[in-house]
Every structure is written in structure tokens, then in C-alpha cells.
Backbone as JSON Lines, residues from 0, in Angstrom:
{"i":0,"aa":"M","n":[273.25,91.92,37.34],"ca":[272.31,90.65,37.73],"c":[272.0,91.12,38.81]}
{"i":1,"aa":"G","n":[271.72,91.91,39.53],"ca":[271.37,92.63,40.43],"c":[269.8,92.84,40.1]}
{"i":2,"aa":"R","n":[270.42,93.18,38.93],"ca":[268.92,93.92,38.29],"c":[267.85,93.02,37.16]}
{"i":3,"aa":"T","n":[268.44,91.84,36.55],"ca":[267.79,90.29,36.57],"c":[267.12,89.88,37.68]}
{"i":4,"aa":"N","n":[267.61,90.22,38.52],"ca":[267.5,89.34,40.0],"c":[265.95,90.17,40.76]}
{"i":5,"aa":"G","n":[266.06,91.8,39.85],"ca":[265.14,92.49,40.68],"c":[264.15,92.45,39.93]}
{"i":6,"aa":"K","n":[264.28,92.1,39.0],"ca":[263.61,92.05,37.85],"c":[262.3,90.75,37.74]}
{"i":7,"aa":"S","n":[263.28,89.53,37.79],"ca":[263.04,88.48,38.15],"c":[262.43,88.53,39.03]}
{"i":8,"aa":"E","n":[262.45,89.08,40.61],"ca":[261.48,89.21,42.04],"c":[260.08,90.03,41.74]}
{"i":9,"aa":"I","n":[260.34,91.14,40.66],"ca":[259.02,92.2,40.26],"c":[257.83,90.46,39.36]}
{"i":10,"aa":"E","n":[258.79,89.92,38.43],"ca":[257.98,89.76,37.63],"c":[257.07,89.03,38.44]}
{"i":11,"aa":"P","n":[257.11,87.86,38.73],"ca":[256.42,86.67,39.68],"c":[255.96,87.81,41.16]}
{"i":12,"aa":"Q","n":[255.76,88.49,41.3],"ca":[255.11,89.44,42.47],"c":[253.95,89.84,41.12]}
{"i":13,"aa":"E","n":[254.21,90.57,40.34],"ca":[253.17,91.04,39.59],"c":[252.03,89.93,39.18]}
{"i":14,"aa":"L","n":[252.82,89.35,38.21],"ca":[252.41,87.69,37.81],"c":[250.84,87.26,39.02]}
{"i":15,"aa":"D","n":[251.54,87.15,40.4],"ca":[250.66,86.77,41.68],"c":[250.01,87.67,41.73]}
{"i":16,"aa":"A","n":[250.37,89.31,41.31],"ca":[248.92,90.17,41.3],"c":[248.37,90.06,40.63]}
{"i":17,"aa":"E","n":[248.38,89.34,39.84],"ca":[247.29,89.65,38.55],"c":[246.49,88.48,38.56]}
{"i":18,"aa":"H","n":[247.48,87.55,39.05],"ca":[246.12,85.94,39.61],"c":[245.72,85.98,40.33]}
{"i":19,"aa":"E","n":[246.13,87.32,41.29],"ca":[244.97,87.41,42.55],"c":[244.01,88.32,42.33]}
{"i":20,"aa":"L","n":[243.91,89.27,41.35],"ca":[242.9,90.03,41.31],"c":[241.88,89.55,40.78]}
{"i":21,"aa":"P","n":[242.24,88.48,39.7],"ca":[240.62,88.16,38.96],"c":[240.11,87.39,40.52]}
{"i":22,"aa":"A","n":[241.04,86.51,41.04],"ca":[239.81,85.43,41.77],"c":[239.64,86.57,43.19]}
{"i":23,"aa":"S","n":[240.21,87.31,43.44],"ca":[239.45,88.34,44.68],"c":[238.32,89.1,44.25]}
{"i":24,"aa":"D","n":[238.46,89.58,42.64],"ca":[236.92,89.82,41.8],"c":[236.48,88.51,41.72]}
{"i":25,"aa":"E","n":[236.47,87.55,41.62],"ca":[235.28,86.51,41.09],"c":[234.79,86.81,42.65]}
{"i":26,"aa":"G","n":[235.5,86.31,43.76],"ca":[234.31,86.66,44.92],"c":[234.18,87.68,45.55]}
{"i":27,"aa":"A","n":[234.39,88.44,44.82],"ca":[234.31,89.85,45.65],"c":[232.77,90.15,44.95]}
{"i":28,"aa":"E","n":[232.78,89.7,43.79],"ca":[231.44,89.6,42.83],"c":[229.89,88.59,43.62]}
{"i":29,"aa":"E","n":[230.6,87.36,43.68],"ca":[229.38,85.76,44.62],"c":[229.2,86.56,46.19]}
{"i":30,"aa":"T","n":[229.52,87.08,46.79],"ca":[229.71,87.72,47.74],"c":[228.47,88.92,47.78]}
{"i":31,"aa":"P","n":[228.38,90.01,47.55],"ca":[227.33,91.01,47.53],"c":[226.71,90.38,46.6]}
{"i":32,"aa":"S","n":[226.16,89.46,45.57],"ca":[225.28,89.49,44.83],"c":[224.27,88.52,45.74]}
{"i":33,"aa":"A","n":[224.96,87.58,46.81],"ca":[224.34,86.76,47.73],"c":[223.62,87.59,48.74]}
{"i":34,"aa":"S","n":[224.5,88.35,49.27],"ca":[223.58,89.31,50.0],"c":[222.84,90.07,49.54]}
{"i":35,"aa":"T","n":[222.5,90.78,48.47],"ca":[221.69,91.6,47.9],"c":[220.34,90.24,47.84]}
{"i":36,"aa":"T","n":[220.83,89.37,47.2],"ca":[219.94,87.93,47.1],"c":[218.67,88.22,48.56]}
{"i":37,"aa":"A","n":[219.58,87.87,49.47],"ca":[219.21,87.2,50.31],"c":[218.61,88.81,51.17]}
{"i":38,"aa":"A","n":[218.45,89.81,50.91],"ca":[217.74,91.43,51.29],"c":[216.64,90.99,50.67]}
{"i":39,"aa":"A","n":[217.05,91.15,49.1],"ca":[216.03,91.38,48.43],"c":[215.04,90.35,48.76]}
{"i":40,"aa":"A","n":[214.95,88.89,49.51],"ca":[214.23,87.94,49.6],"c":[213.53,88.52,50.71]}
{"i":41,"aa":"Q","n":[214.06,89.07,51.52],"ca":[213.1,89.17,52.68],"c":[213.56,91.27,53.1]}
{"i":42,"aa":"P","n":[212.69,91.6,52.28],"ca":[213.1,93.11,52.55],"c":[212.68,93.52,53.9]}
{"i":43,"aa":"G","n":[211.4,93.33,54.6],"ca":[210.8,93.83,55.78],"c":[210.92,92.83,56.88]}
{"i":44,"aa":"A","n":[211.36,91.89,56.9],"ca":[211.51,90.48,57.83],"c":[211.12,90.96,59.18]}
{"i":45,"aa":"P","n":[212.9,91.76,59.58],"ca":[212.4,92.38,60.91],"c":[210.99,93.48,61.79]}
{"i":46,"aa":"R","n":[210.58,93.76,60.23],"ca":[209.86,95.17,60.84],"c":[208.4,94.01,60.98]}
{"i":47,"aa":"D","n":[208.27,92.61,60.06],"ca":[207.28,91.98,60.58],"c":[207.45,91.51,61.41]}
{"i":48,"aa":"A","n":[208.5,90.68,61.63],"ca":[208.59,90.24,63.01],"c":[208.09,91.0,64.92]}
{"i":49,"aa":"E","n":[208.42,92.57,64.33],"ca":[208.82,93.34,64.77],"c":[206.71,94.07,65.61]}
{"i":50,"aa":"F","n":[205.99,93.97,63.76],"ca":[204.97,94.02,64.2],"c":[203.69,92.9,64.91]}
{"i":51,"aa":"E","n":[203.94,91.52,64.23],"ca":[203.69,90.23,64.99],"c":[203.74,90.41,66.62]}
{"i":52,"aa":"K","n":[204.79,90.84,66.98],"ca":[205.1,90.75,68.21],"c":[204.67,91.64,69.08]}
{"i":53,"aa":"L","n":[204.25,93.31,68.14],"ca":[203.3,94.06,68.96],"c":[202.24,93.56,69.07]}
{"i":54,"aa":"K","n":[201.51,93.14,67.38],"ca":[200.63,92.44,67.99],"c":[199.67,91.39,69.11]}
{"i":55,"aa":"A","n":[200.68,91.25,69.16],"ca":[200.39,89.5,70.15],"c":[200.01,90.13,71.47]}
{"i":56,"aa":"E","n":[201.55,91.25,71.89],"ca":[200.86,91.86,73.13],"c":[199.55,92.89,73.41]}
{"i":57,"aa":"R","n":[199.75,93.27,71.78],"ca":[198.05,93.77,71.79],"c":[196.83,92.6,72.29]}
{"i":58,"aa":"D","n":[196.58,91.46,71.53],"ca":[195.77,91.0,71.79],"c":[196.0,90.07,73.34]}
{"i":59,"aa":"A","n":[197.17,90.27,73.76],"ca":[197.21,89.39,75.24],"c":[196.48,90.37,76.31]}
{"i":60,"aa":"L","n":[197.11,92.24,76.02],"ca":[196.12,93.32,77.07],"c":[194.71,93.04,76.81]}
{"i":61,"aa":"L","n":[194.4,93.02,75.85],"ca":[192.98,92.95,75.73],"c":[191.82,92.28,75.99]}
{"i":62,"aa":"D","n":[192.75,91.18,75.97],"ca":[192.27,89.86,76.57],"c":[191.94,90.14,78.18]}
{"i":63,"aa":"R","n":[192.72,90.42,78.84],"ca":[193.45,90.79,79.92],"c":[192.19,91.9,80.62]}
{"i":64,"aa":"L","n":[192.09,92.64,79.58],"ca":[191.36,93.83,80.01],"c":[189.75,93.24,80.14]}
{"i":65,"aa":"A","n":[189.65,92.64,79.17],"ca":[188.22,91.7,79.04],"c":[187.95,91.31,80.22]}
{"i":66,"aa":"R","n":[188.95,90.43,80.8],"ca":[188.87,89.53,82.13],"c":[188.79,90.86,82.83]}
{"i":67,"aa":"L","n":[189.39,90.92,83.69],"ca":[189.28,92.12,84.52],"c":[188.09,93.52,84.42]}
{"i":68,"aa":"Q","n":[187.77,93.13,82.91],"ca":[186.63,94.09,83.52],"c":[184.93,93.08,83.49]}
{"i":69,"aa":"A","n":[185.08,91.84,83.54],"ca":[184.4,90.32,84.11],"c":[184.31,90.13,84.71]}
{"i":70,"aa":"E","n":[185.73,90.38,85.82],"ca":[185.55,90.33,86.92],"c":[184.87,91.73,87.84]}
{"i":71,"aa":"F","n":[185.22,92.86,87.64],"ca":[184.53,93.73,88.22],"c":[183.1,93.81,87.9]}
{"i":72,"aa":"E","n":[182.52,93.36,86.96],"ca":[180.88,92.88,86.89],"c":[180.9,92.04,88.04]}
{"i":73,"aa":"N","n":[181.03,90.71,87.58],"ca":[180.89,90.05,89.01],"c":[180.53,90.29,90.5]}
{"i":74,"aa":"A","n":[181.52,91.09,90.85],"ca":[182.07,91.59,92.53],"c":[180.66,92.63,92.04]}
{"i":75,"aa":"R","n":[180.67,93.69,91.29],"ca":[179.5,94.42,91.59],"c":[178.5,93.45,92.07]}
{"i":76,"aa":"K","n":[177.93,92.35,90.72],"ca":[176.79,92.06,91.26],"c":[176.94,91.63,92.52]}
{"i":77,"aa":"R","n":[177.72,90.71,93.05],"ca":[177.54,90.02,93.92],"c":[177.85,90.91,95.2]}
{"i":78,"aa":"S","n":[178.39,92.07,95.29],"ca":[178.5,93.31,96.55],"c":[176.25,93.93,96.42]}
{"i":79,"aa":"A","n":[175.91,94.24,95.05],"ca":[175.0,93.94,95.45],"c":[173.44,93.2,95.82]}
{"i":80,"aa":"R","n":[173.62,91.58,95.51],"ca":[172.94,90.73,95.92],"c":[173.8,90.61,97.42]}
{"i":81,"aa":"E","n":[174.55,91.18,98.47],"ca":[175.08,90.88,99.7],"c":[173.83,91.7,99.74]}
{"i":82,"aa":"Q","n":[173.79,92.88,99.24],"ca":[173.39,93.98,100.53],"c":[172.24,93.7,100.5]}
{"i":83,"aa":"Q","n":[170.96,93.26,99.28],"ca":[170.12,92.6,99.69],"c":[169.78,91.93,100.87]}
{"i":84,"aa":"E","n":[170.11,91.05,100.66],"ca":[170.59,89.75,101.87],"c":[170.63,90.63,102.79]}
{"i":85,"aa":"F","n":[172.01,91.61,102.93],"ca":[171.98,92.36,104.66],"c":[170.55,93.09,104.46]}
{"i":86,"aa":"R","n":[169.89,93.87,103.77],"ca":[168.43,94.63,104.19],"c":[167.69,93.63,103.88]}
{"i":87,"aa":"E","n":[166.99,92.31,103.98],"ca":[166.26,91.52,104.28],"c":[166.47,90.69,105.53]}
{"i":88,"aa":"Y","n":[168.06,91.09,105.96],"ca":[167.64,90.08,106.71],"c":[167.44,90.87,107.92]}
{"i":89,"aa":"A","n":[168.27,92.0,107.81],"ca":[167.95,93.23,108.89],"c":[166.28,93.28,108.63]}
{"i":90,"aa":"L","n":[165.29,93.37,107.87],"ca":[164.1,93.28,107.97],"c":[163.59,92.64,108.93]}
{"i":91,"aa":"A","n":[164.02,91.29,108.51],"ca":[163.13,90.02,109.27],"c":[163.87,89.43,110.69]}
{"i":92,"aa":"E","n":[165.05,90.47,110.96],"ca":[164.94,90.41,112.81],"c":[164.43,91.36,112.74]}
{"i":93,"aa":"A","n":[163.83,92.62,112.12],"ca":[163.18,93.79,113.03],"c":[161.46,92.97,113.36]}
{"i":94,"aa":"V","n":[160.97,92.62,112.59],"ca":[159.91,91.9,112.45],"c":[159.77,90.11,113.28]}
{"i":95,"aa":"K","n":[160.58,90.28,113.14],"ca":[160.64,88.83,114.87],"c":[160.29,89.6,115.55]}
{"i":96,"aa":"G","n":[160.99,90.66,116.45],"ca":[161.39,91.58,117.52],"c":[159.26,91.47,117.4]}
{"i":97,"aa":"L","n":[158.85,91.45,116.37],"ca":[157.42,92.24,117.08],"c":[156.09,90.83,117.13]}
{"i":98,"aa":"L","n":[156.67,89.56,116.56],"ca":[155.79,88.62,116.47],"c":[154.79,88.72,118.06]}
{"i":99,"aa":"P","n":[155.93,88.45,118.81],"ca":[155.08,88.27,120.37],"c":[154.11,89.11,121.03]}
{"i":100,"aa":"V","n":[153.96,90.49,120.16],"ca":[153.25,91.63,120.49],"c":[151.54,90.67,119.53]}
{"i":101,"aa":"L","n":[152.09,89.86,118.57],"ca":[151.0,89.75,117.73],"c":[150.24,88.27,118.45]}
{"i":102,"aa":"D","n":[151.5,87.38,119.42],"ca":[150.97,87.07,120.08],"c":[150.46,86.8,121.38]}
{"i":103,"aa":"S","n":[150.72,88.54,122.38],"ca":[149.83,88.82,123.21],"c":[148.42,89.46,122.98]}
{"i":104,"aa":"F","n":[148.16,90.09,121.53],"ca":[147.22,90.47,121.12],"c":[145.93,88.99,120.63]}
{"i":105,"aa":"E","n":[146.54,88.44,120.54],"ca":[145.61,87.13,119.76],"c":[145.18,86.62,121.06]}
{"i":106,"aa":"R","n":[146.21,86.14,122.2],"ca":[145.72,85.66,123.95],"c":[144.95,86.45,124.34]}
{"i":107,"aa":"A","n":[144.77,87.65,124.33],"ca":[143.72,88.85,124.8],"c":[142.59,88.71,124.04]}
{"i":108,"aa":"L","n":[142.65,88.26,123.32],"ca":[141.03,88.63,122.02],"c":[140.43,87.07,122.23]}
{"i":109,"aa":"Q","n":[140.6,86.18,122.69],"ca":[140.72,85.06,123.0],"c":[140.05,84.79,124.23]}
{"i":110,"aa":"V","n":[140.59,86.03,125.64],"ca":[140.21,85.81,126.58],"c":[138.47,86.08,126.7]}
{"i":111,"aa":"G","n":[138.25,86.91,125.84],"ca":[137.35,86.76,125.61],"c":[135.91,88.22,126.97]}
{"i":112,"aa":"A","n":[136.81,89.1,126.5],"ca":[136.5,90.5,128.11],"c":[135.1,90.68,127.76]}
{"i":113,"aa":"N","n":[134.36,91.49,128.85],"ca":[132.89,91.58,128.73],"c":[133.14,93.08,128.61]}
{"i":114,"aa":"E","n":[133.91,93.47,128.3],"ca":[133.92,95.06,128.05],"c":[134.15,95.57,126.94]}
{"i":115,"aa":"S","n":[133.05,95.38,125.61],"ca":[133.49,95.48,124.54],"c":[133.75,96.44,124.14]}
{"i":116,"aa":"E","n":[134.19,97.43,124.61],"ca":[134.86,99.13,124.18],"c":[136.04,98.64,124.07]}
{"i":117,"aa":"L","n":[136.81,98.03,125.04],"ca":[138.21,97.23,125.53],"c":[137.89,96.71,124.1]}
{"i":118,"aa":"R","n":[137.87,95.54,124.06],"ca":[137.84,94.09,123.04],"c":[137.59,94.91,122.01]}
{"i":119,"aa":"G","n":[137.35,95.71,121.49],"ca":[136.88,96.29,120.11],"c":[138.39,97.26,120.41]}
{"i":120,"aa":"G","n":[138.64,98.08,121.36],"ca":[139.85,98.42,120.58],"c":[141.1,97.81,120.7]}
{"i":121,"aa":"V","n":[141.13,96.32,121.22],"ca":[142.4,95.37,121.34],"c":[142.55,94.83,119.58]}
{"i":122,"aa":"E","n":[141.07,95.14,118.97],"ca":[141.3,94.7,117.72],"c":[141.35,95.62,117.12]}
{"i":123,"aa":"L","n":[141.12,96.6,117.27],"ca":[141.67,97.72,116.31],"c":[143.48,97.23,116.14]}
{"i":124,"aa":"I","n":[144.11,97.73,117.24],"ca":[145.42,97.67,117.45],"c":[146.0,96.73,116.53]}
{"i":125,"aa":"Y","n":[145.49,95.55,116.93],"ca":[145.57,94.24,116.71],"c":[145.82,94.68,114.83]}
{"i":126,"aa":"K","n":[144.54,95.09,114.71],"ca":[144.16,94.56,113.25],"c":[145.36,95.9,112.47]}
{"i":127,"aa":"Q","n":[145.62,97.07,112.83],"ca":[146.4,97.95,112.53],"c":[147.81,97.37,112.56]}
{"i":128,"aa":"L","n":[148.48,97.0,113.36],"ca":[149.7,96.12,113.86],"c":[149.79,95.12,112.6]}
{"i":129,"aa":"Q","n":[148.66,93.98,112.53],"ca":[148.85,93.19,111.39],"c":[149.23,93.8,109.5]}
{"i":130,"aa":"D","n":[148.39,95.01,109.52],"ca":[147.86,95.63,108.3],"c":[149.96,96.24,107.95]}
{"i":131,"aa":"A","n":[150.31,96.8,109.23],"ca":[151.8,97.57,109.56],"c":[153.15,96.47,108.38]}
{"i":132,"aa":"L","n":[152.45,95.21,109.54],"ca":[153.65,94.5,109.21],"c":[153.17,93.6,108.13]}
{"i":133,"aa":"A","n":[151.78,93.16,107.52],"ca":[151.64,93.09,105.23],"c":[152.51,93.88,105.02]}
{"i":134,"aa":"K","n":[152.53,95.18,105.3],"ca":[153.11,95.43,104.47],"c":[154.93,95.61,104.41]}
{"i":135,"aa":"L","n":[155.06,95.09,104.81],"ca":[156.76,94.94,105.12],"c":[156.78,93.26,104.62]}
{"i":136,"aa":"G","n":[156.2,92.5,104.57],"ca":[155.89,91.68,103.61],"c":[155.48,90.19,104.44]}
{"i":137,"aa":"L","n":[155.0,90.38,106.32],"ca":[154.8,89.27,106.9],"c":[153.14,89.06,106.0]}
{"i":138,"aa":"R","n":[152.41,87.49,106.7],"ca":[152.52,86.41,106.26],"c":[152.17,85.73,106.7]}
{"i":139,"aa":"P","n":[150.8,85.42,107.26],"ca":[150.68,84.09,108.35],"c":[150.43,83.11,107.47]}
{"i":140,"aa":"I","n":[151.05,81.5,108.2],"ca":[151.29,80.46,107.64],"c":[149.73,79.59,107.83]}
{"i":141,"aa":"P","n":[149.56,78.74,106.58],"ca":[147.92,78.36,107.06],"c":[148.44,77.49,107.54]}
{"i":142,"aa":"A","n":[147.42,76.73,108.24],"ca":[147.79,75.94,109.26],"c":[146.76,74.5,109.71]}
{"i":143,"aa":"K","n":[145.23,75.36,110.61],"ca":[144.5,74.16,110.89],"c":[143.75,73.48,109.36]}
{"i":144,"aa":"G","n":[143.29,72.24,109.82],"ca":[142.8,72.14,108.55],"c":[144.08,71.48,107.34]}
{"i":145,"aa":"E","n":[145.13,72.28,107.14],"ca":[146.09,71.3,106.06],"c":[146.54,70.67,106.22]}
{"i":146,"aa":"P","n":[147.37,69.92,104.84],"ca":[148.01,69.23,105.75],"c":[149.1,69.31,105.88]}
{"i":147,"aa":"F","n":[150.18,68.35,106.64],"ca":[151.03,68.86,107.29],"c":[151.97,69.05,106.73]}
{"i":148,"aa":"D","n":[153.07,69.97,106.97],"ca":[154.21,70.3,105.6],"c":[155.26,70.48,106.81]}
{"i":149,"aa":"P","n":[156.15,69.37,106.98],"ca":[157.19,69.79,107.39],"c":[158.3,70.97,107.56]}
{"i":150,"aa":"H","n":[157.79,71.78,106.24],"ca":[158.39,72.68,105.59],"c":[158.16,74.0,106.18]}
{"i":151,"aa":"L","n":[156.63,74.08,106.74],"ca":[156.34,75.12,107.02],"c":[155.59,75.15,108.8]}
{"i":152,"aa":"H","n":[155.22,74.15,109.39],"ca":[154.35,73.2,110.66],"c":[155.62,72.5,111.37]}
{"i":153,"aa":"Q","n":[155.64,73.04,112.79],"ca":[156.6,72.05,113.74],"c":[155.17,71.53,114.03]}
{"i":154,"aa":"A","n":[155.73,69.91,114.44],"ca":[154.48,69.01,115.05],"c":[155.17,69.46,116.74]}
{"i":155,"aa":"I","n":[154.05,69.64,117.83],"ca":[154.3,69.63,119.23],"c":[153.51,68.03,119.71]}
{"i":156,"aa":"E","n":[152.57,68.06,118.64],"ca":[151.8,66.32,119.44],"c":[151.18,65.67,117.94]}
{"i":157,"aa":"M","n":[151.18,64.26,118.05],"ca":[150.92,63.55,117.43],"c":[148.79,62.89,118.25]}
{"i":158,"aa":"V","n":[148.05,63.09,116.82],"ca":[146.33,62.93,118.24],"c":[145.88,61.75,116.99]}
{"i":159,"aa":"D","n":[146.01,60.87,118.1],"ca":[144.93,59.33,117.8],"c":[143.62,59.92,117.58]}
{"i":160,"aa":"T","n":[143.14,59.6,115.91],"ca":[141.71,60.39,115.99],"c":[141.25,59.75,114.61]}
{"i":161,"aa":"T","n":[139.98,59.6,113.89],"ca":[139.02,58.75,112.77],"c":[138.14,59.8,112.05]}
{"i":162,"aa":"E","n":[138.45,61.12,113.03],"ca":[137.36,62.17,112.22],"c":[138.61,62.66,111.33]}
{"i":163,"aa":"A","n":[139.62,62.75,111.62],"ca":[140.48,64.04,110.59],"c":[141.88,62.92,109.73]}
{"i":164,"aa":"N","n":[141.43,63.05,108.29],"ca":[143.25,62.18,107.95],"c":[143.84,62.32,108.42]}
{"i":165,"aa":"D","n":[144.55,60.91,107.92],"ca":[146.21,61.12,108.69],"c":[147.36,61.96,108.46]}
{"i":166,"aa":"H","n":[147.55,63.27,109.07],"ca":[148.73,63.95,108.92],"c":[147.73,65.22,108.85]}
{"i":167,"aa":"Q","n":[146.55,65.81,108.81],"ca":[146.63,66.79,109.13],"c":[146.16,67.34,110.38]}
{"i":168,"aa":"V","n":[146.72,68.71,109.6],"ca":[146.36,69.52,111.21],"c":[145.57,69.86,111.52]}
{"i":169,"aa":"L","n":[145.4,69.25,113.18],"ca":[144.23,69.34,113.63],"c":[143.93,70.68,114.93]}
{"i":170,"aa":"E","n":[145.02,71.45,115.33],"ca":[144.89,72.51,116.1],"c":[145.95,73.36,115.82]}
{"i":171,"aa":"E","n":[146.18,74.55,115.85],"ca":[147.26,75.37,115.4],"c":[147.72,76.31,117.47]}
{"i":172,"aa":"L","n":[148.46,75.99,117.52],"ca":[149.02,76.2,118.75],"c":[149.97,77.64,118.98]}
{"i":173,"aa":"Q","n":[150.76,78.06,118.05],"ca":[151.07,79.1,117.77],"c":[150.85,79.33,116.01]}
{"i":174,"aa":"R","n":[150.44,81.0,115.73],"ca":[151.17,80.93,114.34],"c":[152.49,80.89,113.6]}
{"i":175,"aa":"G","n":[152.29,80.16,112.29],"ca":[153.3,80.59,112.25],"c":[154.11,81.72,111.24]}
{"i":176,"aa":"Y","n":[154.74,82.15,110.55],"ca":[154.73,83.75,109.64],"c":[156.14,83.49,108.95]}
{"i":177,"aa":"K","n":[155.52,83.5,106.73],"ca":[156.91,84.08,106.45],"c":[157.0,85.09,105.97]}
{"i":178,"aa":"L","n":[158.03,85.95,106.04],"ca":[158.47,87.86,105.61],"c":[158.71,87.32,104.0]}
{"i":179,"aa":"K","n":[157.82,87.65,103.03],"ca":[158.04,87.32,101.62],"c":[158.12,86.23,101.76]}
{"i":180,"aa":"D","n":[159.18,85.7,101.18],"ca":[158.73,84.05,100.61],"c":[159.65,83.28,101.32]}
{"i":181,"aa":"R","n":[160.14,83.5,102.32],"ca":[161.29,83.43,103.57],"c":[160.66,82.12,104.75]}
{"i":182,"aa":"L","n":[160.74,81.67,104.88],"ca":[159.9,81.14,106.41],"c":[161.02,81.77,107.45]}
{"i":183,"aa":"L","n":[159.75,82.27,108.51],"ca":[160.1,83.51,109.41],"c":[159.85,82.47,110.81]}
{"i":184,"aa":"R","n":[159.35,81.82,111.06],"ca":[158.73,81.01,111.98],"c":[157.63,79.7,111.66]}
{"i":185,"aa":"P","n":[158.11,78.46,112.16],"ca":[156.85,77.68,111.77],"c":[155.9,77.74,112.81]}
{"i":186,"aa":"S","n":[154.44,77.06,111.8],"ca":[153.33,77.22,112.69],"c":[153.72,75.36,114.12]}
{"i":187,"aa":"M","n":[153.29,75.68,115.37],"ca":[153.31,74.72,116.07],"c":[151.7,74.11,115.72]}
{"i":188,"aa":"V","n":[151.99,73.05,115.85],"ca":[150.59,72.16,115.35],"c":[150.27,70.56,116.39]}
{"i":189,"aa":"K","n":[149.26,70.61,116.52],"ca":[148.65,69.44,116.05],"c":[148.51,68.51,115.28]}
{"i":190,"aa":"V","n":[148.4,67.0,115.52],"ca":[148.69,66.51,113.55],"c":[147.86,65.42,114.06]}
{"i":191,"aa":"A","n":[146.99,64.93,113.17],"ca":[145.96,63.78,113.54],"c":[146.92,62.54,112.92]}
{"i":192,"aa":"R","n":[146.89,61.46,113.48],"ca":[147.09,60.33,113.34],"c":[146.2,59.48,112.88]}
{"i":193,"aa":"N","n":[145.91,58.89,111.6],"ca":[144.33,58.28,111.55],"c":[145.59,57.38,110.74]}
{"i":194,"aa":"T","n":[145.33,55.92,111.08],"ca":[145.77,54.71,110.38],"c":[145.1,53.96,109.57]}
{"i":195,"aa":"K","n":[143.58,54.37,109.25],"ca":[142.76,53.93,109.15],"c":[142.04,54.38,107.96]}
{"i":196,"aa":"H","n":[142.72,55.7,107.58],"ca":[142.35,56.52,105.87],"c":[143.5,56.16,105.14]}
């Protein structure tokens, strides 16, 4: 009876094992086939994602490099422009310091000295100084007989007259100068006021 019990105990276990084997075989077949299908559908998915990430990083670095190059070029141009402006400003200050010399020469020439040799020497020095300053870019501003220009002339006096057009420069009291295209000193002038014109 013990053998029968043992046999009967063994048979259900064998039957259960037999029943479990086909069920586990079916599950084992389904699981690998699903994972195999997913792997076959996306064979290089991790590599593609990594490639796209590297490509985006490369594009960002190239963009940053282009911006840095543009900023460097702008800084270089700005520095060159500032240096040029500094040189012109330094030149302007140097030439401005020579203007009183021109003024003194002009006053000496207006005196009308009797000694022709002295006058000839002063005229020669004056001409040489004018030429030297002209080479640096100094230009006198036309004034007498010209229409009054507030950008170039400084009106010291308004003179009522009918012999000149309204706002015409009658007399130049002190010559004005431009250094290249920059106003160095305006002309000091007398200006006509004619209400009949």
C-alpha cells in the first residue's frame, strides 16, 4: 500500500511535470521571439541616438566657433578704428598748438613794415609754415563774402547794412581751420543783417 501510495504520489507529480513542460515551452517560445522581433526592428537604435547627439554637439561647437570668430573680427576692427581716431586727435592737438604762430604772422604782415627785407623774411616763414601745416591736412575755412554757416563760422557781431546780402560774412576777425574733414576752429566773423533783401 505504501508502494501504491508512492506510485500514486509519483504519477501526479509526473503528470504535473508533463503538463508544466508544454506550458513553459510555449512561454519560452513566445518570449524570445518577441525580443528577437524588437531587436530586429531596431538593430542600431542606440548607435543612431549617440550619432545624433554627437552631431548636435558638433553643430553647437561650430556655431560657437563662428560667433567667437565674428566677435574677434569686430573687436579687431574696433581697435583699429580707435587707434586711428587717437592718432587723428593727437595730430589735431599738435596742429592746434601752432595756430597762434599763424595768428602772429598774420598780424605782423598786416602792420606793413617799411623794411622790405624783414617783410620778405616774415612772408617766407609764413608761407613755409602754411605749407608744412597743409601737408598735415590743415585747411583754412573761406569766410569773407561767404554765406554765414553756423557749422564753420562764429558770429561775433551783426552789422546792419544794405550793401551786402542778409547773413553774408562781411569781415573775418580770426581765420578758422579744418584738419582734413574735421573742424579744428571756426572762423570768427562779422555778419551782415539786411532786412531789405
